[in-house]
N, CA, C and O atoms as a GROMACS GRO file, in nm:
protein
  284
    1MET      N    1  -1.771   0.375  -3.437
    1MET     CA    2  -1.832   0.252  -3.396
    1MET      C    3  -1.849   0.254  -3.243
    1MET      O    4  -1.750   0.250  -3.170
    2GLU      N    5  -1.969   0.262  -3.197
    2GLU     CA    6  -1.996   0.273  -3.055
    2GLU      C    7  -2.048   0.140  -3.001
    2GLU      O    8  -2.141   0.081  -3.058
    3GLU      N    9  -1.988   0.093  -2.893
    3GLU     CA   10  -2.031  -0.033  -2.834
    3GLU      C   11  -2.116  -0.006  -2.712
    3GLU      O   12  -2.089   0.086  -2.635
    4ASN      N   13  -2.217  -0.088  -2.695
    4ASN     CA   14  -2.304  -0.074  -2.579
    4ASN      C   15  -2.269  -0.183  -2.480
    4ASN      O   16  -2.301  -0.300  -2.502
    5TYR      N   17  -2.203  -0.147  -2.369
    5TYR     CA   18  -2.157  -0.246  -2.272
    5TYR      C   19  -2.267  -0.285  -2.174
    5TYR      O   20  -2.251  -0.382  -2.100
    6SER      N   21  -2.379  -0.212  -2.172
    6SER     CA   22  -2.486  -0.249  -2.081
    6SER      C   23  -2.553  -0.378  -2.125
    6SER      O   24  -2.612  -0.447  -2.042
    7LYS      N   25  -2.546  -0.413  -2.252
    7LYS     CA   26  -2.605  -0.537  -2.301
    7LYS      C   27  -2.511  -0.656  -2.279
    7LYS      O   28  -2.555  -0.771  -2.284
    8ASN      N   29  -2.384  -0.628  -2.256
    8ASN     CA   30  -2.285  -0.734  -2.240
    8ASN      C   31  -2.222  -0.723  -2.102
    8ASN      O   32  -2.119  -0.658  -2.086
    9PRO      N   33  -2.283  -0.787  -2.001
    9PRO     CA   34  -2.227  -0.772  -1.866
    9PRO      C   35  -2.087  -0.830  -1.852
    9PRO      O   36  -2.008  -0.781  -1.771
   10LYS      N   37  -2.053  -0.933  -1.930
   10LYS     CA   38  -1.919  -0.989  -1.922
   10LYS      C   39  -1.816  -0.889  -1.973
   10LYS      O   40  -1.706  -0.881  -1.918
   11GLY      N   41  -1.850  -0.815  -2.074
   11GLY     CA   42  -1.760  -0.713  -2.125
   11GLY      C   43  -1.737  -0.601  -2.026
   11GLY      O   44  -1.626  -0.550  -2.016
   12SER      N   45  -1.840  -0.563  -1.953
   12SER     CA   46  -1.822  -0.455  -1.857
   12SER      C   47  -1.740  -0.502  -1.737
   12SER      O   48  -1.665  -0.424  -1.679
   13LEU      N   49  -1.754  -0.630  -1.700
   13LEU     CA   50  -1.673  -0.682  -1.590
   13LEU      C   51  -1.525  -0.684  -1.628
   13LEU      O   52  -1.439  -0.650  -1.547
   14SER      N   53  -1.497  -0.724  -1.751
   14SER     CA   54  -1.357  -0.729  -1.792
   14SER      C   55  -1.296  -0.589  -1.800
   14SER      O   56  -1.174  -0.574  -1.789
   15ARG      N   57  -1.378  -0.489  -1.820
   15ARG     CA   58  -1.327  -0.352  -1.819
   15ARG      C   59  -1.295  -0.305  -1.679
   15ARG      O   60  -1.209  -0.219  -1.662
   16TRP      N   61  -1.363  -0.359  -1.577
   16TRP     CA   62  -1.342  -0.316  -1.439
   16TRP      C   63  -1.236  -0.398  -1.367
   16TRP      O   64  -1.191  -0.357  -1.259
   17LEU      N   65  -1.193  -0.510  -1.421
   17LEU     CA   66  -1.093  -0.592  -1.353
   17LEU      C   67  -0.961  -0.519  -1.328
   17LEU      O   68  -0.905  -0.533  -1.219
   18PRO      N   69  -0.908  -0.443  -1.424
   18PRO     CA   70  -0.785  -0.368  -1.394
   18PRO      C   71  -0.803  -0.267  -1.281
   18PRO      O   72  -0.712  -0.246  -1.201
   19VAL      N   73  -0.919  -0.205  -1.275
   19VAL     CA   74  -0.946  -0.108  -1.168
   19VAL      C   75  -0.951  -0.180  -1.034
   19VAL      O   76  -0.896  -0.131  -0.935
   20LEU      N   77  -1.016  -0.294  -1.030
   20LEU     CA   78  -1.021  -0.372  -0.905
   20LEU      C   79  -0.882  -0.419  -0.864
   20LEU      O   80  -0.849  -0.420  -0.746
   21GLY      N   81  -0.801  -0.458  -0.961
   21GLY     CA   82  -0.664  -0.500  -0.932
   21GLY      C   83  -0.582  -0.386  -0.872
   21GLY      O   84  -0.508  -0.406  -0.775
   22LEU      N   85  -0.593  -0.267  -0.930
   22LEU     CA   86  -0.521  -0.151  -0.877
   22LEU      C   87  -0.573  -0.113  -0.739
   22LEU      O   88  -0.495  -0.070  -0.653
   23THR      N   89  -0.702  -0.128  -0.716
   23THR     CA   90  -0.759  -0.097  -0.586
   23THR      C   91  -0.702  -0.190  -0.480
   23THR      O   92  -0.664  -0.146  -0.372
   24CYS      N   93  -0.698  -0.318  -0.510
   24CYS     CA   94  -0.642  -0.416  -0.414
   24CYS      C   95  -0.493  -0.389  -0.390
   24CYS      O   96  -0.446  -0.397  -0.276
   25ALA      N   97  -0.419  -0.359  -0.496
   25ALA     CA   98  -0.276  -0.331  -0.481
   25ALA      C   99  -0.253  -0.206  -0.396
   25ALA      O  100  -0.162  -0.204  -0.312
   26ALA      N  101  -0.333  -0.103  -0.417
   26ALA     CA  102  -0.320   0.020  -0.337
   26ALA      C  103  -0.352  -0.007  -0.190
   26ALA      O  104  -0.285   0.046  -0.101
   27PHE      N  105  -0.453  -0.089  -0.165
   27PHE     CA  106  -0.489  -0.123  -0.027
   27PHE      C  107  -0.375  -0.197   0.042
   27PHE      O  108  -0.339  -0.163   0.155
   28VAL      N  109  -0.319  -0.296  -0.024
   28VAL     CA  110  -0.210  -0.374   0.035
   28VAL      C  111  -0.088  -0.286   0.058
   28VAL      O  112  -0.025  -0.294   0.164
   29PHE      N  113  -0.054  -0.203  -0.040
   29PHE     CA  114   0.063  -0.116  -0.026
   29PHE      C  115   0.046  -0.020   0.091
   29PHE      O  116   0.134  -0.008   0.175
   30ASN      N  117  -0.068   0.048   0.096
   30ASN     CA  118  -0.089   0.146   0.203
   30ASN      C  119  -0.098   0.081   0.339
   30ASN      O  120  -0.048   0.136   0.438
   31THR      N  121  -0.161  -0.034   0.347
   31THR     CA  122  -0.169  -0.104   0.475
   31THR      C  123  -0.031  -0.145   0.524
   31THR      O  124   0.001  -0.126   0.642
   32SER      N  125   0.051  -0.199   0.436
   32SER     CA  126   0.184  -0.242   0.479
   32SER      C  127   0.274  -0.124   0.514
   32SER      O  128   0.368  -0.141   0.592
   33GLU      N  129   0.248  -0.008   0.459
   33GLU     CA  130   0.331   0.109   0.491
   33GLU      C  131   0.284   0.180   0.617
   33GLU      O  132   0.366   0.240   0.687
   34PHE      N  133   0.155   0.176   0.650
   34PHE     CA  134   0.104   0.252   0.764
   34PHE      C  135   0.088   0.171   0.891
   34PHE      O  136   0.073   0.230   0.998
   35ILE      N  137   0.090   0.039   0.884
   35ILE     CA  138   0.078  -0.042   1.005
   35ILE      C  139   0.192  -0.017   1.103
   35ILE      O  140   0.165  -0.010   1.223
   36PRO      N  141   0.318  -0.003   1.059
   36PRO     CA  142   0.425   0.022   1.157
   36PRO      C  143   0.404   0.149   1.240
   36PRO      O  144   0.448   0.154   1.354
   37ILE      N  145   0.337   0.249   1.186
   37ILE     CA  146   0.313   0.370   1.264
   37ILE      C  147   0.217   0.341   1.378
   37ILE      O  148   0.234   0.393   1.488
   38GLY      N  149   0.116   0.259   1.352
   38GLY     CA  150   0.022   0.223   1.458
   38GLY      C  151   0.084   0.134   1.564
   38GLY      O  152   0.039   0.132   1.678
   39LEU      N  153   0.186   0.061   1.528
   39LEU     CA  154   0.252  -0.031   1.620
   39LEU      C  155   0.384   0.024   1.673
   39LEU      O  156   0.468  -0.051   1.720
   40LEU      N  157   0.402   0.154   1.665
   40LEU     CA  158   0.530   0.217   1.699
   40LEU      C  159   0.574   0.185   1.841
   40LEU      O  160   0.690   0.150   1.863
   41SER      N  161   0.484   0.197   1.938
   41SER     CA  162   0.524   0.172   2.077
   41SER      C  163   0.558   0.025   2.099
   41SER      O  164   0.650  -0.006   2.175
   42ASP      N  165   0.484  -0.065   2.034
   42ASP     CA  166   0.516  -0.208   2.049
   42ASP      C  167   0.649  -0.243   1.984
   42ASP      O  168   0.726  -0.323   2.038
   43ILE      N  169   0.676  -0.185   1.869
   43ILE     CA  170   0.805  -0.210   1.802
   43ILE      C  171   0.919  -0.154   1.887
   43ILE      O  172   1.025  -0.216   1.898
   44ALA      N  173   0.897  -0.038   1.948
   44ALA     CA  174   1.000   0.022   2.034
   44ALA      C  175   1.031  -0.069   2.153
   44ALA      O  176   1.147  -0.084   2.191
   45LYS      N  177   0.927  -0.129   2.212
   45LYS     CA  178   0.950  -0.221   2.324
   45LYS      C  179   1.030  -0.343   2.279
   45LYS      O  180   1.122  -0.387   2.349
   46ASP      N  181   0.994  -0.399   2.162
   46ASP     CA  182   1.064  -0.518   2.113
   46ASP      C  183   1.211  -0.492   2.085
   46ASP      O  184   1.295  -0.579   2.110
   47PHE      N  185   1.243  -0.373   2.034
   47PHE     CA  186   1.382  -0.339   2.003
   47PHE      C  187   1.454  -0.275   2.123
   47PHE      O  188   1.572  -0.243   2.114
   48SER      N  189   1.384  -0.256   2.232
   48SER     CA  190   1.439  -0.191   2.353
   48SER      C  191   1.497  -0.053   2.320
   48SER      O  192   1.606  -0.018   2.364
   49THR      N  193   1.422   0.024   2.243
   49THR     CA  194   1.462   0.160   2.208
   49THR      C  195   1.348   0.255   2.241
   49THR      O  196   1.238   0.211   2.278
   50THR      N  197   1.374   0.384   2.229
   50THR     CA  198   1.268   0.482   2.250
   50THR      C  199   1.179   0.489   2.126
   50THR      O  200   1.216   0.443   2.018
   51GLU      N  201   1.061   0.547   2.145
   51GLU     CA  202   0.971   0.563   2.032
   51GLU      C  203   1.030   0.657   1.926
   51GLU      O  204   1.004   0.640   1.807
   52ALA      N  205   1.108   0.755   1.970
   52ALA     CA  206   1.170   0.848   1.876
   52ALA      C  207   1.272   0.775   1.787
   52ALA      O  208   1.277   0.797   1.666
   53GLN      N  209   1.353   0.689   1.848
   53GLN     CA  210   1.451   0.613   1.770
   53GLN      C  211   1.382   0.516   1.674
   53GLN      O  212   1.426   0.498   1.560
   54THR      N  213   1.275   0.454   1.721
   54THR     CA  214   1.201   0.362   1.635
   54THR      C  215   1.133   0.437   1.522
   54THR      O  216   1.127   0.387   1.409
   55GLY      N  217   1.082   0.556   1.550
   55GLY     CA  218   1.023   0.638   1.445
   55GLY      C  219   1.126   0.675   1.338
   55GLY      O  220   1.094   0.678   1.220
   56MET      N  221   1.248   0.704   1.382
   56MET     CA  222   1.354   0.733   1.286
   56MET      C  223   1.388   0.609   1.204
   56MET      O  224   1.414   0.620   1.084
   57LEU      N  225   1.389   0.492   1.266
   57LEU     CA  226   1.414   0.367   1.195
   57LEU      C  227   1.308   0.344   1.087
   57LEU      O  228   1.341   0.306   0.974
   58ILE      N  229   1.184   0.368   1.120
   58ILE     CA  230   1.075   0.350   1.023
   58ILE      C  231   1.086   0.455   0.912
   58ILE      O  232   1.057   0.425   0.796
   59SER      N  233   1.128   0.577   0.947
   59SER     CA  234   1.145   0.681   0.845
   59SER      C  235   1.257   0.645   0.748
   59SER      O  236   1.244   0.664   0.628
   60VAL      N  237   1.366   0.593   0.800
   60VAL     CA  238   1.477   0.550   0.714
   60VAL      C  239   1.431   0.438   0.621
   60VAL      O  240   1.464   0.438   0.502
   61TYR      N  241   1.357   0.343   0.676
   61TYR     CA  242   1.302   0.236   0.594
   61TYR      C  243   1.214   0.293   0.482
   61TYR      O  244   1.222   0.248   0.368
   62ALA      N  245   1.130   0.390   0.515
   62ALA     CA  246   1.042   0.449   0.414
   62ALA      C  247   1.122   0.520   0.304
   62ALA      O  248   1.089   0.507   0.186
   63TRP      N  249   1.226   0.593   0.342
   63TRP     CA  250   1.307   0.662   0.243
   63TRP      C  251   1.382   0.563   0.152
   63TRP      O  252   1.390   0.583   0.031
   64VAL      N  253   1.436   0.458   0.212
   64VAL     CA  254   1.509   0.358   0.131
   64VAL      C  255   1.414   0.288   0.036
   64VAL      O  256   1.446   0.269  -0.081
   65SER      N  257   1.296   0.250   0.083
   65SER     CA  258   1.201   0.183  -0.005
   65SER      C  259   1.155   0.278  -0.116
   65SER      O  260   1.131   0.235  -0.229
   66HIS      N  261   1.141   0.406  -0.084
   66HIS     CA  262   1.103   0.504  -0.187
   66HIS      C  263   1.213   0.517  -0.292
   66HIS      O  264   1.183   0.523  -0.412
   67CYS      N  265   1.338   0.521  -0.250
   67CYS     CA  266   1.449   0.535  -0.344
   67CYS      C  267   1.457   0.414  -0.436
   67CYS      O  268   1.481   0.430  -0.556
   68PHE      N  269   1.437   0.293  -0.383
   68PHE     CA  270   1.441   0.174  -0.467
   68PHE      C  271   1.318   0.164  -0.557
   68PHE      O  272   1.323   0.103  -0.664
   69LEU      N  273   1.207   0.222  -0.513
   69LEU     CA  274   1.086   0.222  -0.596
   69LEU      C  275   1.106   0.310  -0.719
   69LEU      O  276   1.052   0.281  -0.826
   70CYS      N  277   1.184   0.414  -0.704
   70CYS     CA  278   1.209   0.507  -0.817
   70CYS      C  279   1.303   0.447  -0.920
   70CYS      O  280   1.310   0.497  -1.032
   71LEU      N  281   1.375   0.342  -0.886
   71LEU     CA  282   1.466   0.279  -0.981
   71LEU      C  283   1.385   0.203  -1.080
   71LEU      O  284   1.440   0.141  -1.171
   0.00000   0.00000   0.00000
């Protein structure tokens, strides 16, 4: 039984909604994970630390969040 989705635009939209949802989720996740790298020098100034120490802090945060994501 073959369905033709080109005749039913509402059906084709409902098929793409999960893809759009995953796209938005991936954008939000990647943006929230990569913004601290772009703001590294500003974060270092706020914490009164070197950029190397702040980079290590962000790396530790990334590892901890990865470990909890795997649970």
